[in-house]
TORGU-15586 format. One record per residue (C-alpha): residue number from 0; residue in three letters; x, y, z. Coordinates in Angstrom, 2 decimals. Layout:
N
PT num residu      px      py      pz
PT NUM    ALA       X       Y       Z
...
***
This chain:
315
PT num residu      px      py      pz
PT   0    MET   95.84 -135.64    7.51
PT   1    SER   97.22 -135.65   10.19
PT   2    SER   99.27 -132.31   11.97
PT   3    GLY  102.42 -134.18   11.12
PT   4    PRO  104.81 -136.00   13.85
PT   5    ASP  106.89 -133.25   14.91
PT   6    ARG  103.50 -130.88   15.82
PT   7    LEU  101.07 -132.44   18.37
PT   8    PRO   98.06 -130.63   18.77
PT   9    LEU   97.82 -130.61   22.57
PT  10    THR   94.32 -130.06   24.62
PT  11    VAL   94.04 -129.10   28.22
PT  12    ILE   91.59 -130.34   30.42
PT  13    GLY   90.74 -128.98   33.84
PT  14    GLY   88.41 -128.58   36.25
PT  15    TYR   87.35 -128.28   40.17
PT  16    LEU   87.71 -131.52   42.08
PT  17    GLY   84.86 -133.67   41.08
PT  18    ALA   83.71 -131.61   38.23
PT  19    GLY   83.52 -134.91   36.39
PT  20    LYS   87.29 -134.74   34.05
PT  21    THR   88.42 -138.51   34.69
PT  22    THR   84.15 -139.49   33.72
PT  23    LEU   85.53 -137.04   30.10
PT  24    LEU   88.25 -138.51   30.13
PT  25    ASN   87.41 -142.27   30.24
PT  26    GLY   85.08 -141.60   26.76
PT  27    ILE   88.04 -139.71   25.26
PT  28    LEU   89.64 -142.93   25.51
PT  29    ALA   86.71 -145.17   24.57
PT  30    ARG   85.97 -143.17   21.50
PT  31    PRO   88.37 -141.70   20.06
PT  32    ASP   86.91 -140.42   17.69
PT  33    GLY   88.96 -142.12   14.74
PT  34    GLN   92.37 -139.96   16.44
PT  35    ARG   95.14 -141.65   17.94
PT  36    ILE   94.76 -139.92   21.53
PT  37    ALA   97.55 -139.89   23.84
PT  38    VAL   96.12 -138.82   27.90
PT  39    LEU   98.53 -137.83   30.17
PT  40    VAL   96.67 -138.16   33.66
PT  41    ASN   98.21 -138.37   36.97
PT  42    ASP   96.72 -141.26   38.09
PT  43    PHE   96.42 -144.70   36.11
PT  44    GLY   93.78 -145.59   39.10
PT  45    ASP   91.25 -142.54   37.79
PT  46    VAL   91.43 -143.83   34.82
PT  47    ASP   89.07 -147.02   34.04
PT  48    ILE   90.92 -148.98   31.11
PT  49    ASP   88.30 -151.36   29.78
PT  50    GLY   90.39 -154.59   29.58
PT  51    ARG   89.11 -155.87   26.08
PT  52    LEU   90.59 -152.08   25.23
PT  53    LEU   93.81 -152.06   26.88
PT  54    ALA   96.72 -153.91   24.84
PT  55    SER  100.03 -153.80   26.79
PT  56    ALA  101.06 -152.25   29.49
PT  57    ALA  104.85 -150.73   29.90
PT  58    GLY  106.00 -148.56   32.43
PT  59    ASP  104.51 -145.54   32.46
PT  60    VAL  102.50 -146.06   29.56
PT  61    LEU   99.59 -147.83   28.36
PT  62    THR   98.82 -148.69   25.37
PT  63    LEU   95.07 -148.85   24.23
PT  64    ALA   94.05 -151.42   21.54
PT  65    ASN   92.43 -148.61   19.73
PT  66    GLY   95.27 -146.50   18.65
PT  67    CYS   95.62 -144.48   21.55
PT  68    ILE   97.84 -144.36   25.02
PT  69    CYS   97.77 -143.33   28.22
PT  70    CYS  100.61 -141.81   30.06
PT  71    SER  101.26 -140.88   33.64
PT  72    MET  102.60 -137.70   34.92
PT  73    ALA  104.26 -139.57   38.26
PT  74    ASP  107.78 -138.60   36.31
PT  75    GLY  106.93 -134.92   36.42
PT  76    PHE  105.00 -133.05   33.16
PT  77    ALA  107.71 -131.74   31.57
PT  78    GLU  109.66 -135.91   31.41
PT  79    THR  106.39 -137.33   29.73
PT  80    LEU  105.78 -134.52   27.77
PT  81    GLU  109.14 -135.97   26.08
PT  82    THR  108.32 -139.19   26.58
PT  83    VAL  105.17 -138.02   24.16
PT  84    ARG  107.19 -136.08   21.83
PT  85    GLY  109.14 -139.46   21.37
PT  86    LEU  105.70 -141.89   20.15
PT  87    ALA  104.37 -138.32   18.00
PT  88    ASP  104.28 -141.30   15.26
PT  89    ARG  101.55 -143.17   17.32
PT  90    ILE   99.52 -140.42   17.70
PT  91    ASP   98.28 -137.31   16.72
PT  92    ARG   97.17 -134.95   19.69
PT  93    VAL   97.86 -134.81   23.05
PT  94    VAL   95.19 -134.41   26.47
PT  95    VAL   96.18 -133.05   29.49
PT  96    GLU   94.26 -133.55   32.39
PT  97    VAL   95.11 -130.42   35.00
PT  98    SER   94.73 -131.27   38.49
PT  99    GLY   91.51 -129.93   40.17
PT 100    VAL   93.21 -127.52   42.00
PT 101    GLY   95.85 -126.07   38.91
PT 102    GLU   95.19 -123.49   36.76
PT 103    PRO   94.65 -124.69   33.39
PT 104    ARG   95.11 -121.86   30.94
PT 105    ARG   99.17 -122.02   32.64
PT 106    VAL   99.32 -125.48   31.51
PT 107    ALA   98.14 -124.63   28.25
PT 108    ARG  101.28 -122.70   27.81
PT 109    TRP  103.35 -125.76   27.38
PT 110    ALA  101.82 -126.05   24.55
PT 111    HIS  104.04 -123.64   22.88
PT 112    LEU  107.30 -125.98   23.39
PT 113    PRO  109.00 -127.62   20.16
PT 114    GLY  106.25 -130.41   18.65
PT 115    PHE  103.40 -129.27   20.09
PT 116    THR  100.70 -126.79   19.07
PT 117    PRO   97.97 -125.27   21.44
PT 118    ASP   94.34 -126.34   20.71
PT 119    GLY   92.95 -124.89   23.60
PT 120    VAL   91.61 -124.94   27.20
PT 121    VAL   88.27 -127.12   27.81
PT 122    VAL   87.29 -126.87   32.08
PT 123    LEU   84.30 -128.83   33.25
PT 124    VAL   82.33 -127.26   36.19
PT 125    ASP   79.46 -129.14   37.84
PT 126    PRO   76.07 -127.00   38.41
PT 127    LEU   75.64 -128.59   41.38
PT 128    SER   78.23 -127.02   43.16
PT 129    VAL   80.28 -124.71   40.87
PT 130    ARG   78.92 -121.30   42.02
PT 131    GLU   79.19 -122.27   45.71
PT 132    ARG   82.59 -123.45   45.49
PT 133    ALA   82.66 -120.20   43.72
PT 134    THR   82.31 -117.94   47.24
PT 135    ASP   84.40 -120.18   49.04
PT 136    ARG   87.21 -117.99   50.95
PT 137    TYR   89.41 -121.02   50.41
PT 138    VAL   89.07 -122.42   46.83
PT 139    GLY   86.77 -120.01   45.40
PT 140    GLU   89.85 -117.80   43.68
PT 141    THR   90.87 -121.27   42.03
PT 142    VAL   87.56 -121.99   40.60
PT 143    ILE   87.01 -118.68   39.61
PT 144    ASN   90.76 -118.09   38.13
PT 145    GLN   89.96 -122.01   35.87
PT 146    VAL   86.84 -120.91   34.44
PT 147    ALA   88.17 -117.55   33.44
PT 148    GLY   91.31 -118.85   31.56
PT 149    ALA   89.08 -121.49   29.47
PT 150    ASP   88.33 -121.24   25.96
PT 151    LEU   85.31 -123.73   25.98
PT 152    VAL   83.55 -124.53   29.32
PT 153    VAL   81.26 -127.83   30.24
PT 154    MET   78.86 -128.71   32.27
PT 155    SER   79.08 -131.80   33.65
PT 156    ARG   76.48 -134.22   34.85
PT 157    SER   73.45 -132.18   33.32
PT 158    ASP   71.31 -135.00   33.19
PT 159    LEU   71.48 -135.13   36.91
PT 160    ALA   70.59 -131.41   37.14
PT 161    ASP   67.48 -129.77   37.01
PT 162    GLU   67.22 -126.91   34.37
PT 163    ALA   66.91 -124.64   37.08
PT 164    ASP   70.91 -126.05   38.28
PT 165    LEU   71.73 -125.25   34.21
PT 166    THR   70.63 -122.52   33.86
PT 167    GLY   71.45 -120.80   37.20
PT 168    THR   74.28 -121.97   36.09
PT 169    GLU   74.80 -120.65   32.75
PT 170    ALA   73.93 -117.22   33.69
PT 171    TRP   76.77 -117.00   36.51
PT 172    LEU   78.84 -118.60   34.14
PT 173    SER   77.96 -115.90   31.66
PT 174    THR   79.36 -112.92   33.83
PT 175    THR   82.64 -114.82   34.57
PT 176    THR   84.02 -115.85   31.15
PT 177    ASP   83.51 -114.82   27.47
PT 178    ALA   84.15 -118.86   26.97
PT 179    THR   81.81 -120.90   24.66
PT 180    VAL   79.46 -122.89   27.39
PT 181    LEU   78.11 -126.14   26.15
PT 182    ARG   76.33 -129.13   28.71
PT 183    ALA   77.85 -132.32   28.06
PT 184    PRO   77.33 -134.77   26.69
PT 185    LEU   79.45 -133.48   23.90
PT 186    PRO   81.06 -135.62   20.99
PT 187    THR   84.41 -136.03   21.29
PT 188    ALA   85.57 -133.73   17.84
PT 189    VAL   82.96 -130.79   19.73
PT 190    LEU   86.20 -130.96   22.87
PT 191    LEU   88.99 -131.64   21.32
PT 192    GLY   90.17 -129.71   17.39
PT 193    PRO   88.72 -131.39   14.81
PT 194    ALA   91.41 -132.05   12.48
PT 195    PRO   91.11 -132.11    8.75
PT 196    ARG   92.19 -135.45    8.47
PT 197    ASN   91.94 -137.22    5.27
PT 198    LEU   90.67 -134.79    3.03
PT 199    SER   92.78 -135.35    0.42
PT 200    THR   90.70 -138.34   -0.87
PT 201    ARG   87.64 -137.43   -2.39
PT 202    THR   84.41 -139.76   -3.02
PT 203    ASP   81.97 -139.15   -5.68
PT 204    ALA   79.60 -138.73   -3.24
PT 205    GLU   81.45 -135.63   -2.27
PT 206    ALA   82.12 -134.74   -5.64
PT 207    GLU   78.44 -134.29   -5.94
PT 208    ALA   77.76 -132.81   -2.57
PT 209    ASP   80.22 -130.04   -3.18
PT 210    SER   78.56 -129.22   -6.14
PT 211    ILE   74.89 -128.81   -4.50
PT 212    GLU   76.65 -127.16   -1.16
PT 213    ASP   78.07 -124.35   -3.09
PT 214    GLY   81.33 -125.89   -5.24
PT 215    ALA   83.18 -125.93   -2.09
PT 216    THR   81.76 -126.98    1.19
PT 217    THR   81.00 -130.77    1.93
PT 218    PRO   79.59 -132.44    5.32
PT 219    ALA   82.45 -133.48    7.68
PT 220    SER   81.18 -136.54    9.61
PT 221    PRO   78.28 -136.18   11.58
PT 222    SER   78.30 -135.35   15.67
PT 223    HIS   75.54 -136.86   17.06
PT 224    ASP   72.83 -133.62   15.77
PT 225    HIS   76.52 -130.95   15.72
PT 226    VAL   76.40 -129.42   12.59
PT 227    SER   79.54 -130.50   11.01
PT 228    ILE   81.21 -128.93    7.41
PT 229    SER   84.25 -129.14    5.45
PT 230    ARG   86.32 -127.33    3.43
PT 231    HIS   88.50 -128.17    0.36
PT 232    LEU   91.23 -125.36   -0.80
PT 233    ASP   92.68 -124.79   -3.64
PT 234    GLY   96.20 -122.95   -3.31
PT 235    PRO   97.37 -120.02   -1.16
PT 236    ILE   94.61 -117.95    0.38
PT 237    PRO   94.63 -113.76    0.76
PT 238    ARG   95.70 -113.08    4.07
PT 239    SER   92.55 -110.45    4.35
PT 240    SER   90.20 -113.21    3.41
PT 241    ILE   91.42 -114.93    7.17
PT 242    ASP   90.79 -111.61    9.20
PT 243    THR   86.94 -111.53    6.96
PT 244    TRP   86.64 -114.95    8.04
PT 245    ILE   87.02 -113.93   12.11
PT 246    ARG   84.84 -111.18   12.20
PT 247    ALA   82.07 -112.75   10.27
PT 248    ARG   82.01 -116.06   12.92
PT 249    PRO   78.81 -117.49   13.21
PT 250    GLY   77.59 -117.79   16.23
PT 251    GLY   77.21 -121.50   16.87
PT 252    VAL   80.68 -121.91   15.73
PT 253    VAL   82.28 -123.51   18.78
PT 254    ARG   85.37 -125.32   16.79
PT 255    ALA   87.41 -125.32   14.04
PT 256    LYS   90.28 -126.03   12.52
PT 257    GLY   92.46 -125.28    9.81
PT 258    LEU   95.50 -125.90    7.81
PT 259    VAL   95.97 -124.05    4.94
PT 260    ARG   98.57 -121.98    2.63
PT 261    VAL   98.25 -118.16    3.14
PT 262    ASP   99.59 -115.93    0.41
PT 263    ASP  101.98 -114.35    2.31
PT 264    ARG  104.00 -117.09    3.27
PT 265    PRO  102.88 -119.95    1.21
PT 266    ASP  105.47 -122.16    1.66
PT 267    ASP  104.45 -122.52    5.26
PT 268    ARG  102.28 -124.45    7.08
PT 269    THR   98.69 -122.06    8.83
PT 270    VAL   96.66 -122.82   11.40
PT 271    LEU   93.46 -121.73   12.05
PT 272    GLN   92.00 -122.69   15.72
PT 273    VAL   88.61 -122.48   16.71
PT 274    CYS   87.97 -123.31   20.27
PT 275    GLY   84.93 -121.85   22.20
PT 276    SER   85.12 -117.84   22.32
PT 277    THR   88.81 -117.88   21.00
PT 278    THR   90.01 -117.98   17.13
PT 279    THR   93.80 -118.55   16.77
PT 280    VAL   96.33 -117.79   13.58
PT 281    THR   99.54 -119.71   13.90
PT 282    VAL  102.24 -120.65   11.45
PT 283    ASP  104.13 -124.40   13.18
PT 284    GLY  106.39 -125.46   10.10
PT 285    PRO  107.11 -125.67    6.48
PT 286    TRP  104.41 -126.91    4.78
PT 287    ASP  103.68 -130.76    4.15
PT 288    GLY  102.53 -131.09    1.17
PT 289    GLY   99.51 -132.11    2.45
PT 290    ALA   95.60 -131.26    1.91
PT 291    GLU   94.76 -127.73    2.80
PT 292    ALA   90.96 -127.80    4.66
PT 293    VAL   89.29 -126.24    7.13
PT 294    VAL   86.62 -128.31    9.50
PT 295    ALA   83.85 -126.62   12.16
PT 296    ILE   81.73 -127.72   14.20
PT 297    ALA   78.41 -125.99   15.38
PT 298    LEU   75.43 -126.36   17.60
PT 299    PRO   72.57 -128.11   16.94
PT 300    GLY   70.09 -125.87   15.03
PT 301    THR   72.99 -123.51   13.59
PT 302    PRO   71.95 -123.54    9.23
PT 303    ARG   74.14 -125.06    7.67
PT 304    ALA   74.13 -122.08    4.63
PT 305    ALA   75.96 -120.25    7.29
PT 306    LEU   77.90 -122.32    7.76
PT 307    VAL   79.44 -122.95    4.34
PT 308    LYS   78.98 -119.02    3.96
PT 309    TRP   81.44 -118.70    6.11
PT 310    LEU   84.37 -121.28    5.11
PT 311    ASN   83.49 -120.04    2.31
PT 312    LEU   85.05 -116.84    3.53
PT 313    LEU   88.34 -118.80    3.07
PT 314    GLY   90.26 -118.01   -0.59
***
């Protein structure tokens, strides 16, 4: 189930110059995890679109064979968002790349415009250089503000940095931001909020898994070594159960998303969103008649039983 043609989840990706944003975006476009994604970038030239993937090009929009599109922000951010909103029937979510010297948290405010819904701020850092740049008299404040405003921090180039650089950067980040910190590479479903898609059709295998996994919870699509769980809900859930669910969140959870009805607003669609250390509960319009479901993704090694217990708190 998608978020509906009039409400596109919008994820903001930032990080200082050279942090690895373009590499990350290329990976998302090449492996969109079954989603049709619109990526908004400042310059097409920075994005390496494989010729086998490119389907067509028209003006400031590249259409890819996997259903994704890439939009240039050459005409301005507001104008590009308006273009994307007009393509809402062709895409499932939006990813915005922020300039290397921009503030991702400020850009994320645009996700509150009609037609969009916030999906978190992901900030990349280079473990080989971020601490030095953070002390630079000219750019240090920008680097620190980017990190402090993140919901999820991703350390790029973890294959090039040694363990001392990685652990040292993680220690520094723990004093700079409350966001969850992960090492690249990561599955697209962790970088972008998991959407409870196609959960209204249940297979015999899922039904069998239900009987094993506490009656209501099924394994979601695997995300490499990350632990993924989904749960179908039946009818409006108590508002109090959401409050309990937020407080009881297991430490390993890095992403979660639910589309639910709540007992005090049964005719509206309530979106439950976890990105890194941030949890939000918002109403984004009337209930659309789709499946009521929640999906969670946790770090490798997180006990599946803990996720089952957590999702079962809803309802």
